[in-house]
N, C-alpha and C positions, 0 to 999 in steps of 0.2 A: 611205286604208284605215286602219281602227282597229288599234292594236296591243293586246297583251294586257293592258295597264294601263288601257285605255279604259273609262270608266264604261259600264255596260250600257245605261243610258237612251238614250245617244247612237246605240246600234246597233239596239235592239229596241223602243224607245219607252218612255215614262214608265210607262204602265199595267202592261205586263208586267214591266218591271224592278222595279217596286215590289213586285210579287207574289213574284218570285224572291228579292229581298232579304229580305223578311219571312219567307217560308217556308223558304228554304234557305240564307240568309246568303250569297248570290251577288251580287256588286257589280260585278265587272269581266268583260271578255271572257275573261281567264285563268281567273277563278273558274269561269265557265260551262264552258269547255272541259275543265277539270279535274273536272267533275261527270260522272264516268264511269257508264255503265250498271251496274247491279248484276247483271244477268244478260241472257242473249239467248234469243230464241225464234225458231222458224220455223214457218210455218203447217203444214208437213207434207204428207204424201201426200194426194191428192184422194180423198175418201170418197164412195161412192154413198149416196144418201139412204136406201136401203132397209137399209143396214148400220149406221145411226147407233145409239149407245148413250148413256144419260144419263151426264153428268159427263165425257164424252170431250171433249178439245179437238180439233176437226176443221176441215178446210178442204173445202168442196164447190164445185163449179161447177154452176150451175143457171140456169134462165130464169124471169124474173118472170112470173107469170100473173095476179096480182091485187094491187091496192094499195087500202087503205082506212084511214081514220083514224076514231078515236072519242075522245070525252071520258071522263075517268075519273069514276066515280060519287062518290067521296068526297074528291076534290081538284080544283083547277082545272087539273090537268095534262091531257095529251093523249098517246095512244099511236098511233103510226103502225104498222100491221101490213101486212107484205108477204109474199105467199105465192109460194114459187118451187118449181120441179120440175126433175128431171133425167131424168124418164121412168121411174124406178124407184120414186119416192115423192115426197111433198111435205114442205116444211118452212116453218115460220112465222118470219119475222124481225120482231122487236119493237123500236121505237125510242120512248123515253119522253121527253117534254119539252113544250114549248109548240107550238101549232098554227103551222105554217109555219116552225118553227125548224130543221128538219132538211133537209139536202142530199139524203138518199135520196128524198124525195118528189119532187124534181125530176129526179134521175138515174136512178132505178130504175122507169121506167115499164113497163107490161106489153110483153112481147116482148124486153126487155133481158136479155142474158147477163151474168152476173157471177160473181166468185169471193167466197165469204163464209166467214169464219173466226171461231170462238169456241167456247164451251163449251155443249154440248148439255143441255137440260133438257126436262121435260115439263110443259106448262101444262094445268091441269084447270079449266075454266070450270064455273060453277054449272049451266049448261045446255049441252048439246052434248057431243061426244066429246073426250077429251084429245088433244093434238097436240104434236108435238116442235117446239121453238123454239130459236132463238139470240137472246139479248138483246143489243142494242147490238153486233152483230158488226162486225169489220173487213170492208171489202168493197172491191172493184175491179171496174169495169166492163170487160168483155172484148169488144172488137169482134169480129165474125164472122171477119174476116180474120186476127186474132191466133192463133186456134186453140189447140190443146192446148199448143203449145210455150210461148206467152206465159203460159198458165194455170200450167203447171209451174214457170215461172221465178218467178212471183209467189208460188207456194205455197212455194218454196225460199228466199225472201228472208229474210235474217237481220234479226230485229227487235230493236232495243235496248230494254230495259226499265229505265227510270231510277228512282233513288230519289226519292220524291215526298213530299208532305205534304198535310195537309187543306187543301182549297180550291185545290190546284194540281194539275192533271191532267197525266199523262205526255205527252200530245199537245202541250201548251203548252211543256213543257220540250224536247221533241224538235224543234219548229219553231223555237224560239229558238236551239238549238244549230246547226240547219241554217243559219240566218241568219249566226250568228257564224262558222261554218266558211267560208262563202261569201265573207265580207267582211273577215275578220281578216288583218292583215299580221303574220306571225310573226317576220319579220326573220331575220338569220343564225341558224343552229342553234348553240345555246350549247355543245353537246358537241364536244370536239376531234375533228377528222375522223379522225386516226389511231386514236383510241380507238374510234370507231364502226366503223372498218374492221376492227380487231382482233377485235372481237366480233360482226362480221357484222350490225350493227344498222342499221335503216332510218332515214331522216331524220325530223325532228320533225313536219313538215307531214304527211308520209305516215302518221305514227303517229296523229296526231289524226284524220285521215280514216279510218284503219282501225279505230279504237276506237269511233267514232261512226256510221260509215256502211260497215261491212265488206260486201265483195261475196262474200267466201268465208271459210270458218273459218280457212284458212291465213293470209289477210290479217289477220284479227283476232288470230291468235297472234303474228304478227310485231309488230304494233302494241303488243300487251301486253308483249312482251319488251323493246321499247325504252322504254316509259313505266315499267316496273318498274325498269329499269336507272337511269333518271333519278332516281327516287325514292331508290334505294339509294345512288346516287353523290353526290347533292347532300347527303344526310344524313351520308355519310361524309366529305365535304369539311368540313362543320361540326365534326364530331367530331375529324378530324385536325387542324384549327386549334386546337380546344380542348386536345387532348393536347399540341401544341406549346407552347401558353401555359401549360399546368400544369407542363410540364418546366422552364419558366423560373422558376416560383415558388420562393422559398427555403424550405427546411425544415432544421432542425438535424439533422445525421446522429446516430444513436444506435447506435453499434457495440457489438457484444458486448464485455463487460469480464471478463477472466479474474479469478477469485476474488471475484466480486461476488455479489449476491443471487440472480441466476439460477443460477449454479453451485451455490450453497448449497441452493437450492430443489430442483434436479435431483437432488442427492446424496441428499435426504431422501424422495424419492417412494417411497411403499410399493408401487408397481406400475410395470410397464414401459410406457413409451409405445408406442402401436401404430405400425406402419410409417407409416400415414397421418398421424398426429400429428407424427411426426418430419419427414416430408417437408414438410408445410404449415408447420410451425415454421421450417424452414430457409428457405422462400420468404418468409415474413414477416420473419424476421431479416435476410435480404438487403436487403428493401425498406427496412427501418429504418436501414440504414447509408447510404442515398443522400441527396443534398442537395436532393432535391425530394419533395413529399409523396406517401406511399403512399396508394392508394385501392383497397382490396381487399375483395372479398366472400368471406367464409368460410361455405360452405354445408355443412351436415352434418345428417343425420337426428337427431331427438331422441335424445339419449343416446350421441351419437358422440364426445363429448368435446371439444366447441368451447371450453368454459369453460377448460379446462386450457391449451389452446393460446393463448387470449387472456391468461391470467395470465402465462404465460412471456413473451409480447410486452410486457406492461406492465412486468415486472421488468427487461427488457432496457432499456427507456426510463428506468426509475428508476436503473439502474446508469449510464446515460449522463448523469445529472444532471437528468432532466426528470420531469415528472408524467404520469400517465395517468388518464383518466376513463372510466368505464363508464357509459353511459346506458341505463337500463332503462325499459320503458314503464309499469310499475305498481309501487306501493309494495311488494306482495307479492314481486315478483321482485326489487326492489332489495334488500329485507331478506334474501332468500334469497342473492343474490350476496354481500352484505357478510358474512353469516355464514359462507358456504362459502369465501370467499377468506381470511377471518380464520383459519378452521380449517386451510386448506391451508398457509398461511404459518406458523402457530404463533408462535414467538418472532421469526421474521423479520418479522412484521407488527406488533410490539409496541414500537416505538421510544418511549422515554420512560417505559415501564412497568416495573414490577418483573419481572424474568426475561426482559426483552426482549434480543434478541441485540445485540451490539456494533454490527453493521452494519445493524440493522433499519431498516425504514421504518414509516410509520404508514398505516392504512386508515381513511378517513373515509366517513361516510354522510350525504348531504344529500337529505332528502325534505321534502314539504310539511307533514307532520304532526309534525315534530321540535318539541319544546318550545323556548322562547326560549333557555334557558341552553345546551342541547345544540346548538342551531343556531349560536349565537355561537362556541362552541368549535370546531365543525366548520369553519365559515367561516374562522376564524383559522388552522386548520391548513392549509386549502386555500391561502389567500392568502400564507402564510409559506413554503410549500413543505415544511412538516413532514410533511404527508400526501402521500406519493408516489402512492398509489392512492386515487382518489375514486370512490365509487359513488353514483349518485343517479338521481332521476327527472327530470321536466321542471323540477323546482326548480333544477337545475344551469343552466338557460338563463337565469335571472333576471340582471339587469344587476349586482346587488350581489355576485354570486358571481364572485370574481376569482382567477386562478391565478398562481403564481409563474413557472412555466415548463411550460406544457402541451404535451407533446410527442406524445401519442397519444390519440386519441378512439376508444373501442370502443362500437359501437351495437349493442345486443342486440335482436333482432327488428325489423330495420330497417323493415318495413312499417307499424309503429306510429308512425313519426315522418315528418313532411313534411320536404322539402328545406329549407324556411326554418328549422325547428327544429334540423336537423343543422347547418346553416350558422351558426346562432347560437352553438353551442358551439365550432365550429371557429374562429370569430373571436376566441375568447379565448386563441388561442396567443400566444406571447411573440415571440422574435426572428424566427420563421418560422411558416408554416402547420403545424399539427400533422399527423401522419400519421393516416389514418383507416382502421379495420377495421370492417366491418359484418357481423354474424352473423345467420344465419337458417336455419331448417329447410326452409322452402318459400318461395322468393323470389316476390315479387309479379310479375304479368306484365310491368310495365315493367322490373323488374330483369332478368328473363330476356331482354327485348328488348335491354337494354344489353350483357348478356354476349354475345348473338348478334352484335350490332354491333361487339363487340371493344372497347368503351369502358370496361369494368370488368374489372380482373384478378380471376380467380377461382381460389380453392382449395377443393377438395372433399374432405371426410372421409367416405369411403364404408364404412369398416370400424368395427364396433362394438368397444368394449374387451372384454377377456376377462371372463367372468362375466355379460355382459348377455344375458338371454333373449330370444327372439323375441316378436313380437306378432301374434296371429291376428285378423283383422277380418272380421266377418260382418254382412251386411245382414239386418235383420228386416223383411221386406216385408209389405204389407197382404194379399197373396194367400195367405199362410200365417199365419193367426191363431194357430195353435198355437205358433208360434215365440215370440210375445210372452209367452204363459203360461210358456214355458221360460225366458225372460229372468228372471222373478221367482224361479223355482225355482233357477236358477243362482247368482243373488245370495245366496240363503239358504244354498246349499251352500258357497260360497266363505267366507261369514261363519262357518259352523260349523267350517270348517277353520282358522280363525284368521286368515283373509286379509281385506283391506278393498276397498271398492268405491266408485268415483265414480259418481254419477248426475247427468247434466247436462241442463239445459233451456235453450231459447234466450232466456228472459226471466225476470224475477222474478215477474210476475203479480200478482194481488190489487190491480189498479188501477194498476200501475206505467205511468207516462207516459200515463195516461188510456186505456190500451189494455186493454179488456175482452174476454175471449175470446168470439167470436161465430162462428156458422156461417151465411154469407150464401148458401149453396148452391153456392158456388164454391170458396172456400178458407178454412178457419177460421183463426183467429189461432193463432200458435204457443203451444205449452204453457208455462206458467210454473211455476217451482218451488213457488210458494205455492198453485197450482191442484192440483199433484200431491201435496203434503205430506199433506193430510187423508186421501188414499187409501192412504198407505203403511202405516197401521196394519193394514189388511186384507191388503195385498199382501206386506208384509214384517213379519208379527208377531214381536215380541220383539227385533227388531234396534235397536241404538243408532244413531240417526240425527241428524247435525248438519246445519245449514243455513248456506251461505256465499254472500254476493252483495254487489254494489257499494254498496247502501244502508247497509250496516253501517259503523259507525265503525271506525277502524283497530285499536283495542283489542279490539273484538269479533271482528274478523277474525282477529287474531293468537291470541286465545283458542280459537277454533274450529279454527284450523289446528294449533295446539299439541296439542289434544285428539286430533285425527285422527292427527298424526304419532306420538303417544305410544301409539296403539292403543286409546284409550278410546272411539272411535266405530267402528262397523262400516261405515256408509254415510255419504258426504259428498254431500248434495244441493246442487248449486251451479250458477251460471251460469258463463260463460267466464272469470270471475276466475281460475279455476285453469288457464287455458290455458297459461301459461308460468310457470316458476319453482317449481312445487310438486313436491317430491321425497320421496316416501314409498315406499321400497323394498318394503314389505309390501302395496302396493295392486296388485291383480292384474286387476281388471275395470273397464272403463270403458263405461257405458252412456249413449248419447247419444240423447235423446228428440227427435223431429222433426229428425232429422239432416240432412234435405234443406234446412233453413232456415240451415244454416251453410256457409261457404265451404270450399273445399278445404284452404286453409292452416290454418284453425281445426280442421277434423277431424283433420288430421295432427298438429297440436300437441296436441290434447286426448288422442288415443290414446297420444301419447308420455309421458303421466303414469303409464302402467302398463308392466310389464315392465322396470322399472328396477333390480330386484335380480336374484337368481338364479332367480326364479320366472317362468314364461312369462306373458305378458299376453294378455288377451282384450278386444277392443273390439267392442261390439254397436251397430250403427247402426239405430235404430228409425225407420221411415219410413212415410208414407202414399203416397209417390211411386209411380206405377203403372210397370210395366215398359215400356221404350221411350222414357220421358220423359227430358228433358235432366237433370232432377235425379237420376233413377235412374241414369243413365249415369255421372254424377259420383260417386255413392256406390259404384257397383260398381268404378269406377276406383280409388277410395281403398281398397276391400277388396282389389284385386288386387295392390297394390304398396306397399312402405314407402320408396320411392325419392322423396325430396322434390322433386328436380329433375324427375323424370318427371311428378309430380303438378302442378308448377308449369307444365309445358308443356301439360298438359291444361287448366289454368286459363287459360292464354294462348289456347289454341284457342278456349275458350268465351267469354271475356270480352274478347279482343283485348288489345293491348299498351299501350293508352293512348297518350299523346303521347310519342314518343321524345325529342323536343326541348323538351318542356314539362312542366308540373306534373301533368297528368292521369295517374293511376296505372293506370287500366284503362278501355279502351273509349270514352273521350270525347275529342273534338277531336284525333283522331289525325292526324299529319302524313303518314301512310302511307294511300294510297287503294287501290292495286293490290297492293303488296308484302305478302306473308304470311310472317311470320318462320319459321314451322315448315316451309314448303314452299319457301321461296326462300333458304335459308342459303347455297347456292352462289353465287347472285347477290351477296348481301350480302358474302361473304368476298372475291369478286373485286373488288367495288367498294371495299372497304377498302383493298386493296393498291394499286389504281389511284389512289385519292384520296390516300393517303399519299405516293406517288411524286409526284403533281402538286403538293401542298402543300409538299413538301420543296424543290421547284425554283421555286415561285412562291407563297410563303406568303400574300400579300395578293391573289392572283388578278389581279394587274396585267395580265398577258398573256392573261387569260381573262375579259374583261368580261362576256360572256353568262353564264358561270357565277357570277360575282360578283352579277349582277342576280338569277339564280335563287335564290341564297343569301339575298340581302336580302329577297326575297319570302317565303321559307320562315321566315327568322329574324326575326320581328317583335320589338318592343322587350321583350315579355313573355318570349318564348322565349330571347332573347339573355341576359336577366337570369337566367333560370332556369339556362342553361348555365354561366354564370359562377359561380353559387353551387354548382351540382351537381358 
């Protein structure tokens, strides 16, 4: 009997195995048995023919009264038409294909009773009266002796509906799984017996049977519970081993130092830290004193004060003799961080300069657009250790950038960087691995998944600093056209009041990336800023408008931003280059055109550009998305809350979590098939506790060979390498 590793072609034949491999990437018996149904159906109550309605899914029991076939006029095809009756009415059954290719022609002769299930429609021929029909119905011949009891049993049968693909019908998948179930040798159950007993879980063989061939809904529920546990537990075993290995990695402890830069910085703060900032700061400070690397997520809404928390952590590392690097996704944001950190530190960040404090450090900026002389000076400061704080973009990841003693890596907006990029900077650590702090306002789905699984320590800033005003978010929908006219009026009103406005479009337009706006009758191309710009003379007469996008050279970007910051522009028409790092307290309105073309995280980041001073902010989401659509649900959710973690969980619900054990960030190649993070957190938490206890007593799974084999199947070479880097 084949085991789970047996190639499929040895079990179901070469032809079908090739189709399954090409269409669904299924290669072994185990792959096939883990291809679970995406939903289940049952044929339902028996319906009298006289009560049939179009588009209903029905099951009828009737007797065949007529069988005839005819060729199709415009194709070489053939249609077999079978008329049935139950005494209350008649129904036509239609089977399309080649002559002689259908079993119904042989099985459903006049006088035969049968059950027929499918979706009702009305066929209207050119001549003759319309008639109700079922196209390609499921059917079962019912012998007279079986009677109503057998008919109802067939009607109540639970039918698995499998994920399929073009050229691969569900029936082929179902039959292949039937063969595999009947022939496979599953071997000993890999899950410890005491663990199964403690959670009242069924055996693995029974679970496979129950998920693919359930006789009752209760049997299906028990099967799903067991297989969900397996998914959660095996992933948690992998993560428990990873945590154990990470705890053994060396890191240089960076304890707080009395009388150092951090103390001096705290004494000079012109405001009082929020309770949240103090609590989170204490958590990070404690992590930095340990001899193994910190790996912590700092989540806080835009404007919650994440930067000040990060600066205090960096100063603690500098006090401990190390360096800290802040990795930003864009030059605009890197420049913003560099300027704000220099301003916050004052003379504490001016080592070697006139007026610099005696204990000062130096802040260096490393970006791709630096001139040769400035770049050489910055790299020398970084390599020599003179720069205790280094701010940069992807340019920091280059091989020629070397640190004297990198002790902390702060990653801003972690969703903008891949694991490989973050790992490249971490590898620049000196005597040990640097501590890592990642900051975000809205974590990507995979990050939410890792926090649910408990593999990422999380600190949350939920309290806005004093003086920050709230932000109101409003959807401007297509069913209320007067709302859009009001948008332009509101912009003009704000400008007349001396305030400023962001106007954001999804793309540059005017031929960017060969994308010309068209309307193909389904969905037009997203609006570009260069498409909107000519219309603003009429929509916003007399207002001073600046344009900012990614095709501008850095000097042009800086000049536009400088004018907007100085209040010389009323409206900044931009792409998402302003998504992060732009801080203009006088900006009060954010208008996002074609808002449904943006992700949840982008929308949340963009609206965080307003309401940064004492004035309340307004974010207007202009959309063509119809009520009830997924896009509209997403926009309504963004309008309903400013909680970044709530929005991330919405994102997770719509996009899935990606591969928890791999590089996919959302929706692709998930290692989870049945487990749903938002609905199964209790299972995941219980699996974490059980896996941690098992790994503590048997780190290499020497006493649990079945689990070790499951883990090896789950962790291929790519995923294992990803975990090591992550």
